[in-house]
C-alpha positions as CSV (number, residue, x, y, z in Angstrom):
1,X,0.0,0.0,0.0
2,X,1.4,3.4,-0.9
3,X,1.8,6.3,1.6
4,X,-1.4,8.2,0.5
5,X,-3.5,5.0,1.0
6,X,-2.0,4.5,4.4
7,X,-2.7,8.1,5.3
8,X,-6.3,7.9,4.2
9,X,-6.8,4.6,6.1
10,X,-5.4,6.2,9.3
11,X,-7.6,9.3,8.8
12,X,-10.7,7.2,8.5
13,X,-9.9,5.5,11.8
14,X,-9.1,8.8,13.6
15,X,-12.2,10.5,12.3
16,X,-14.4,7.8,13.7
17,X,-12.7,7.8,17.1
18,X,-12.2,11.6,17.4
19,X,-15.3,13.5,16.6
20,X,-13.6,16.9,16.8
21,X,-11.3,16.1,13.9
22,X,-11.9,17.2,10.3
23,X,-10.2,16.8,7.0
24,X,-8.7,19.9,5.5
25,X,-6.1,21.2,3.0
26,X,-3.3,23.4,4.2
27,X,-0.7,24.8,1.7
28,X,-1.8,22.1,-0.8
29,X,-1.3,19.3,1.7
30,X,-4.2,17.1,2.8
31,X,-4.4,17.3,6.6
32,X,-6.3,16.8,9.8
33,X,-7.3,19.6,12.1
34,X,-8.8,19.8,15.5
35,X,-10.6,22.8,16.8
36,X,-9.4,24.8,13.8
37,X,-5.7,23.9,14.2
38,X,-3.7,21.6,12.0
39,X,-2.3,18.5,13.9
40,X,-1.2,16.3,11.0
41,X,-0.9,16.3,7.2
42,X,0.4,14.2,4.4
43,X,3.3,15.2,2.2
44,X,2.7,13.8,-1.3
45,X,6.2,14.7,-2.4
46,X,7.7,12.5,0.3
47,X,4.8,10.1,0.7
48,X,5.2,10.8,4.4
49,X,2.8,11.5,7.2
50,X,3.7,14.7,9.1
51,X,2.8,15.2,12.8
52,X,2.8,18.3,15.0
53,X,4.6,17.0,18.1
54,X,5.2,19.7,20.6
55,X,6.3,17.3,23.4
56,X,10.1,17.3,23.2
57,X,10.4,13.6,24.2
58,X,7.7,12.4,21.7
59,X,9.4,14.5,19.0
60,X,12.8,13.1,19.8
61,X,11.4,9.6,19.6
62,X,9.8,10.3,16.3
63,X,13.0,11.8,14.9
64,X,14.9,8.7,16.0
65,X,12.9,6.6,13.5
66,X,14.7,5.6,10.4
67,X,14.0,8.2,7.6
68,X,12.1,10.7,9.9
69,X,13.1,14.3,9.9
70,X,11.8,17.8,10.7
71,X,9.4,18.8,8.0
72,X,10.5,21.5,5.6
73,X,7.3,22.2,3.5
74,X,9.0,24.6,1.1
75,X,12.3,22.6,0.8
76,X,14.4,25.7,1.5
77,X,16.3,24.6,4.6
78,X,13.9,26.1,7.1
79,X,12.2,23.2,8.8
80,X,9.3,23.6,11.2
81,X,10.6,22.7,14.6
82,X,7.5,20.9,16.0
83,X,6.6,19.1,12.8
84,X,8.1,15.6,12.0
85,X,7.8,13.9,8.7
86,X,7.6,10.1,9.1
87,X,8.1,8.0,5.9
88,X,5.7,5.2,4.9
89,X,8.3,2.6,5.8
90,X,7.5,3.6,9.4
91,X,3.7,3.6,8.8
92,X,3.2,1.1,11.6
93,X,4.2,4.0,14.0
94,X,1.8,6.5,12.4
95,X,-1.2,5.6,14.7
96,X,0.7,6.2,17.9
97,X,2.2,9.4,16.6
98,X,-1.2,10.6,15.5
99,X,-2.5,9.9,19.1
100,X,0.5,11.8,20.5
101,X,-0.2,14.8,18.3
102,X,-3.8,14.7,19.5
103,X,-2.9,14.4,23.2
104,X,-2.9,17.5,25.5
105,X,0.9,17.4,25.8
106,X,1.6,16.4,22.2
107,X,0.2,19.3,20.3
108,X,-0.7,22.2,22.6
109,X,-2.5,25.4,21.8
110,X,0.0,28.3,21.2
111,X,0.4,30.9,23.8
112,X,-1.1,34.3,23.0
113,X,1.3,36.9,21.5
114,X,0.0,39.5,24.0
115,X,-0.9,37.7,27.2
116,X,-3.1,39.5,29.7
117,X,-1.1,41.3,32.4
118,X,-1.0,39.7,35.8
119,X,-3.5,41.3,38.3
120,X,-2.0,44.1,40.3
121,X,-1.2,43.3,43.9
122,X,-3.0,45.4,46.5
123,X,-0.9,48.2,48.1
124,X,0.4,47.4,51.5
125,X,-1.4,49.2,54.4
126,X,0.1,52.5,55.5
127,X,1.8,52.3,58.9
128,X,0.2,54.2,61.8
129,X,-3.3,52.7,61.6
130,X,-6.2,53.1,59.2
131,X,-6.7,55.8,56.8
132,X,-10.0,57.6,56.9
133,X,-11.5,59.4,53.9
134,X,-11.4,63.2,54.0
135,X,-14.6,65.0,55.1
136,X,-16.8,66.3,52.3
């Protein structure tokens, strides 16, 4: 079975088990997204399944697989640091990597660019007792 057929078979299984997933196209690549965010795709050029693996240990394990590498969608030497392309020779590992990409620690939501400031701490009380408001 070729890489695309393996990808489609895995997608069929994942879509049944994870109702929040949907098929999509991103930059010409067929992919899977959850809650509007891409978590995996297929690279027709390489015949490889590509997973977003933000957990460092999971990503290191995936990169240790024969033929796996950081995904460089444009082929210009600028790979995406959390995305790992895994060749069809390692297709037996695709299901577990897909589950890792879908797990809370495997593919996390990005932090906001402008996070809300921390709430201000109350001012310490003035020494010498309580402060009464001025008379009107």
